[in-house]
Every structure is written in structure tokens, then in C-alpha cells.
C-alpha positions in Angstrom: 100.0 93.1 97.3 101.7 94.4 100.8 101.0 91.4 102.9 102.1 89.0 100.2 105.3 90.9 99.5 106.5 93.0 102.5 105.5 91.2 105.6 103.7 87.9 106.6 100.1 88.0 106.3 98.4 87.1 109.5 95.9 85.2 107.6 98.2 83.4 105.2 100.5 82.5 108.4 97.5 81.1 110.2 96.4 78.9 107.3 100.2 78.0 106.8 100.7 76.8 110.4 97.5 74.7 110.4 98.3 73.3 107.1 101.7 72.2 108.4 99.9 70.6 111.6 98.0 68.4 109.2 95.4 65.7 110.3 96.4 66.5 114.2 95.1 70.0 113.8 96.5 72.9 115.9 95.4 74.3 119.1 94.6 78.1 119.7 97.2 78.0 122.3 99.8 76.5 119.7 99.1 79.1 117.4 99.1 82.1 119.7 102.5 80.8 120.8 104.1 80.7 117.2 102.5 84.0 115.9 103.0 86.7 118.7 103.3 90.4 118.4 107.3 89.9 117.4 105.9 88.2 114.3 102.6 89.9 113.3 102.8 93.5 114.9 106.2 94.8 115.2 107.5 94.3 111.5 104.3 96.4 110.5 105.0 99.1 112.9 108.7 99.4 111.7 107.1 99.7 108.3 104.8 102.3 109.2 107.8 104.4 110.7 110.1 103.8 107.7 107.2 104.9 105.4 106.4 108.0 107.4 103.1 107.0 108.3 103.6 106.7 112.0 106.4 108.1 114.4 107.7 106.9 117.6 106.9 109.2 120.7 108.8 107.7 123.6 107.2 104.2 123.9 104.3 105.1 121.8 103.5 105.3 118.3 101.6 108.4 116.9 99.9 108.6 113.2 101.5 111.2 111.2 99.5 113.2 108.6 100.2 110.7 105.5 98.7 107.8 107.7 95.8 109.7 108.8 95.1 110.2 105.1 95.8 106.9 104.2 93.6 105.5 107.0 90.7 108.0 105.7 91.0 106.7 102.1 90.4 102.9 103.6 87.5 103.9 105.6 85.8 105.5 102.6 86.7 103.0 100.6 85.4 100.2 102.7 82.0 102.1 103.0 81.8 102.4 99.2 82.0 98.7 99.0 79.6 98.4 102.0 82.2 96.5 103.9 81.6 95.6 107.6 84.3 96.7 110.2 86.8 94.5 110.7 89.8 92.6 109.1 
């Protein structure tokens, strides 16, 4: 539910932009101009830091113990479901 409640889901944001374009369609360049890192990446980084899963170290982000644990849980979960790598 995170994607639907906490932040814009990248997939849903893309679908909504394409739907809004209607029959004329939407070019890749138009889509990338609207959905940049400020829209899709930065809010998630802020959430990871606020949730204690990552921390800022100067200009970089580093994973914290809770973030590493959560990542491992997802990796195991995906393996159990025989899901391939990717989104």
C-alpha cells in the first residue's frame, strides 16, 4: 500500500500521464521531462531517512541496519515467489 498512499507510484504516475495525453500519445522525452528524480526518487529518499532505514552521510545516502534487514526480507520473499530481478 505504500506506493498508493505514501508517494506517487512510478508505474501509476506513468499510466496517468499517458492516459491524460489521450489519443495523441506521449513521447518518452515528454514523460521524462515530467517524471524526474524530484518527483520519483527524492520523496522516497526522504521517507527512508525519516523511517530510519537510511541515513545521509554528506552528499550520500547509506543504508542502516533496519533498511538492510528489510531489503533482505524482500530478496527472500521474491526468491520464494520465483520472481525475477527488476521492478
